[in-house]
C-alpha positions in Angstrom: -32.3 -6.0 -15.3 -31.4 -9.0 -13.1 -31.4 -12.5 -14.5 -34.1 -14.9 -13.3 -32.8 -17.5 -10.9 -32.5 -20.9 -12.5 -34.2 -23.9 -10.9 -33.1 -27.5 -10.5 -29.5 -26.8 -11.3 -27.6 -30.1 -11.5 -24.3 -29.8 -9.6 -21.3 -31.3 -11.2 -17.5 -31.1 -10.7 -15.8 -29.1 -13.4 -12.3 -29.9 -14.7 -10.1 -26.8 -14.5 -6.6 -25.9 -15.4 -4.5 -23.2 -14.0 -1.0 -22.1 -15.0 0.7 -20.8 -11.9 4.1 -20.2 -13.4 3.7 -16.5 -13.9 1.7 -15.6 -10.7 3.8 -13.4 -8.3 3.9 -14.1 -4.6 2.2 -10.8 -3.9 -0.5 -11.1 -6.5 -2.2 -7.8 -5.4 0.6 -5.5 -6.5 2.3 -3.5 -3.7 0.0 -4.9 -1.0 1.4 -8.1 0.6 -0.8 -7.8 3.7 -4.0 -7.7 1.6 -2.7 -10.5 -0.6 -2.1 -12.7 2.5 -5.5 -11.9 4.0 -6.9 -13.8 1.0 -4.1 -16.3 0.9 -5.3 -17.6 4.2 -8.0 -19.4 2.2 -5.3 -21.5 0.6 -4.1 -22.6 4.0 -7.6 -23.6 5.2 -9.4 -25.0 2.2 -7.4 -28.1 1.1 -7.9 -29.9 4.5 -11.2 -28.2 5.2 -12.8 -29.2 1.9 -11.5 -32.7 2.0 -13.2 -32.9 5.4 -16.4 -31.6 4.0 -16.4 -34.4 1.5 -15.7 -37.0 4.1 -18.5 -35.8 6.4 -21.1 -35.5 3.7 -20.2 -38.9 2.2 -20.7 -40.4 5.8 -24.1 -38.8 5.9 -25.3 -40.2 2.5 -26.7 -43.5 3.9 -29.1 -41.4 6.0 -30.5 -39.4 3.1 -34.0 -40.5 2.1 -34.6 -37.9 -0.7 -33.1 -38.7 -4.1 -32.8 -35.1 -5.2 -30.9 -34.2 -2.0 -28.7 -37.3 -2.5 -27.7 -36.1 -6.0 -27.0 -32.6 -4.7 -24.7 -34.1 -2.0 -22.8 -36.2 -4.6 -22.4 -33.1 -6.7 -21.2 -31.1 -3.7 -18.7 -33.7 -2.8 -17.3 -33.8 -6.4 -16.9 -30.0 -6.5 -15.3 -29.8 -3.1 -12.7 -32.4 -4.1 -11.7 -30.4 -7.1 -11.5 -27.2 -5.0 -9.2 -28.9 -2.5 -6.9 -30.1 -5.2 -6.8 -26.7 -6.9 -5.8 -24.9 -3.6 -3.2 -27.6 -2.9 -1.5 -26.6 -6.2 -1.4 -23.0 -4.9 0.5 -24.2 -1.8 3.0 -26.0 -4.1 3.4 -22.7 -6.0 4.1 -20.8 -2.7 6.8 -23.4 -1.8 8.5 -22.8 -5.2 8.6 -19.1 -4.3 10.2 -19.7 -1.0 7.1 -19.5 1.2 6.9 -22.9 3.0 3.3 -23.3 4.4 3.6 -27.0 5.1 3.8 -26.7 8.9 0.5 -24.7 9.0 -1.1 -27.0 6.4 -0.3 -30.1 8.6 -2.0 -28.4 11.6 -5.1 -27.9 9.5 -5.1 -31.5 8.4 -4.9 -32.6 12.0 -7.6 -30.3 13.1 -10.1 -31.3 10.5 -9.3 -35.0 10.1 -8.5 -35.9 13.7 -10.2 -33.4 16.0 -13.3 -33.2 13.8 -13.0 -36.8 12.6 -15.5 -39.6 13.3 -14.0 -40.4 16.8 -14.9 -44.1 16.5 -18.3 -43.6 18.1 -21.2 -46.0 17.7 -25.0 -45.9 17.8 -26.8 -42.7 18.8 -23.6 -41.0 19.8 -22.1 -41.5 16.3 -25.3 -40.1 14.7 -25.4 -37.1 17.0 -21.7 -36.3 16.2 -22.4 -36.7 12.5 -25.3 -34.3 12.7 -23.2 -31.8 14.6 -20.4 -32.0 12.0 -22.9 -31.5 9.2 -24.2 -28.4 11.0 -20.6 -27.1 11.2 -20.2 -27.7 7.5 -23.4 -25.8 6.8 -22.2 -22.9 8.9 -18.9 -22.7 7.1 -20.7 -23.0 3.8 -22.8 -20.0 4.7 -19.6 -18.0 4.8 -18.1 -19.5 1.6 -21.3 -18.7 -0.2 -21.2 -15.1 1.0 -17.5 -14.8 0.2 -18.1 -16.4 -3.2 -20.7 -13.9 -4.1 -18.5 -11.1 -2.9 -15.5 -12.1 -5.0 -17.6 -12.3 -8.2 -18.2 -8.5 -7.9 -14.9 -7.5 -6.3 -14.0 -4.9 -9.0 -11.6 -3.1 -6.7 -9.2 -6.1 -6.9 -9.3 -5.9 -10.7 -8.6 -2.1 -10.5 -5.7 -2.8 -8.2 -4.1 -5.1 -10.8 -4.7 -8.4 -9.0 -3.2 -11.3 -11.0 -5.9 -12.7 -13.4 -5.0 -16.3 -12.9 -5.5 -16.0 -9.1 -8.6 -14.0 -9.6 -10.0 -16.8 -11.9 -9.3 -19.4 -9.3 -11.0 -17.4 -6.6 -14.0 -16.5 -8.9 -14.4 -20.0 -10.3 -14.3 -21.4 -6.7 -16.6 -18.7 -5.4 -19.1 -19.2 -8.2 -19.3 -22.9 -7.4 -19.7 -22.1 -3.7 -22.7 -19.9 -4.6 -24.0 -22.7 -6.9 -24.0 -25.3 -4.1 -24.6 -23.0 -1.2 -27.8 -24.7 -0.1 -26.6 -28.3 0.0 -25.1 -28.6 3.4 -27.9 -26.6 5.0 -30.5 -28.8 3.2 -28.7 -31.9 4.4 -28.6 -30.7 8.0 -32.3 -29.8 7.9 -33.0 -33.3 6.5 -31.0 -35.1 9.2 -31.7 -33.0 12.2 -32.9 -29.4 11.7 -32.5 -28.3 15.3 -32.4 -24.5 15.6 -30.3 -24.7 18.8 -27.7 -26.9 17.1 -27.6 -24.7 14.1 -26.9 -21.6 16.2 -24.4 -23.4 18.4 -22.5 -24.6 15.4 -22.4 -21.1 14.0 -20.9 -19.9 17.3 -18.2 -22.6 17.1 -17.6 -21.8 13.4 -17.1 -18.1 13.7 -14.9 -18.5 16.7 -12.8 -21.1 14.9 -12.6 -19.1 11.6 -11.6 -15.9 13.4 -8.8 -17.6 15.3 -7.5 -19.5 12.2 -7.6 -16.4 10.1 -5.6 -14.4 12.6 -3.1 -17.2 13.0 -2.9 -17.9 9.3 -2.3 -14.2 8.4 0.4 -13.8 11.0 2.0 -17.0 9.8 2.1 -15.9 6.1 3.4 -12.4 7.0 6.1 -13.9 9.2 7.2 -16.6 6.7 7.0 -14.5 3.5 10.6 -14.4 2.2 10.2 -10.9 0.7 8.8 -9.4 3.9 11.3 -11.2 6.0 14.2 -9.7 4.1 12.6 -6.3 4.3 12.4 -6.6 8.1 16.0 -7.7 8.2 16.9 -4.6 6.3 15.1 -2.4 8.8 11.7 -1.9 7.1 9.1 -0.4 9.3 5.5 0.6 9.0 2.1 -0.8 9.6 1.8 -2.0 6.0 4.4 -4.6 6.9 4.0 -5.0 10.6 0.4 -4.1 11.4 -2.0 -6.6 13.0 -5.0 -8.3 11.5 -7.6 -5.8 12.6 -5.7 -2.9 11.0 -5.1 -4.8 7.7 -8.7 -6.0 7.5 -10.0 -2.5 8.0 -7.6 -0.9 5.6 -8.1 -3.5 2.9 -11.8 -3.7 3.5 -12.2 0.1 3.0 -10.3 -0.3 -0.2 -12.6 -3.1 -1.4 -9.8 -5.6 -1.5 -11.4 -7.9 1.1 -14.9 -8.1 2.4 -15.8 -5.5 5.0 -16.7 -6.6 8.5 -20.2 -5.3 8.2 -20.9 -7.6 5.2 -19.9 -10.6 7.3 -21.8 -9.3 10.3 -25.0 -8.7 8.3 -24.8 -12.2 6.8 -24.5 -13.7 10.3 -27.6 -11.8 11.5 -29.5 -13.4 8.6 -28.2 -16.8 9.4 -29.6 -16.5 13.0 -33.1 -16.1 11.7 -35.3 -19.2 12.0 -36.5 -18.5 8.4 -32.9 -18.5 7.1 -32.4 -19.9 3.6 -29.0 -20.0 1.9 -30.8 -19.5 -1.4 -31.4 -15.9 -0.3 -27.6 -15.3 -0.3 -26.0 -14.5 -3.6 -27.1 -15.2 -7.1 -27.0 -18.5 -8.9 -27.5 -16.9 -12.3 -24.4 -14.7 -11.7 -22.4 -17.7 -10.6 -23.4 -19.7 -13.6 -22.6 -16.8 -15.9 -19.1 -16.6 -14.6 -18.6 -20.4 -14.8 -19.6 -20.2 -18.4 -16.7 -17.8 -19.1 -14.0 -18.8 -16.6 -10.7 -19.3 -18.4 -9.7 -22.2 -16.2 -13.1 -23.9 -16.7 -12.9 -23.4 -20.4 -9.4 -24.8 -20.5 -10.7 -27.9 -18.7 -13.2 -28.5 -21.5 -10.4 -28.8 -24.1 
């Protein structure tokens, strides 16, 4: 029997603690390509979630609903903790010989400069703010879908995925499900244009597809274990295959979301009646947050 969905959940940032000292570079044993498909998240999220917080804080003076204002403040607090937590993973990569700083700097430039406030004034400033909020809402649609997926990704557990990394992903995913409605609600409050919402989704899916391809290629090329294997003449698609091959293989094995899951979620997003509350389960998210080892450690 499914749990009833809770109402009026108060969003709050949770203190979490992770010990990365024992987490291997290839935390899905024997599958570096699938590991790095998920590791792309760590490249994108620190800069991306800091940008989310900046944009939503910029929108706060335009919010006329007190409940929405509190939701936005809770969202900003959670995203700030997410960014810091993924930053710590990048530090762990560096300690293991995987230097991702060049890619991370590119992400920071893209979000904070190319998608920054641009120094606009008046109506142009407000229009650009609304557009950026709509992009955040589109991205948050995907983070909510992915968050719900990781909570039930039993194939990763069966494959022996490292429990600390899985806790990070599931804690983060659960909070994405918990606050999945906030950016959309804010956009509908500020603008609500269907055409802008769809245009922003087109921009978002194009951007994310490109960044995921580049990020995975970067990680596979810079991985010190794989680099040494190639120097020693290692061959095979498991080491050298492209993104589409690895996404299909890992998706069929349940190690990453399958393309049809993402495609179906996009089709739902295109509906005029779309609501993020129809994506995922708040009760399942809260149930995980109540047992997450990192969240429990943060309470002590």
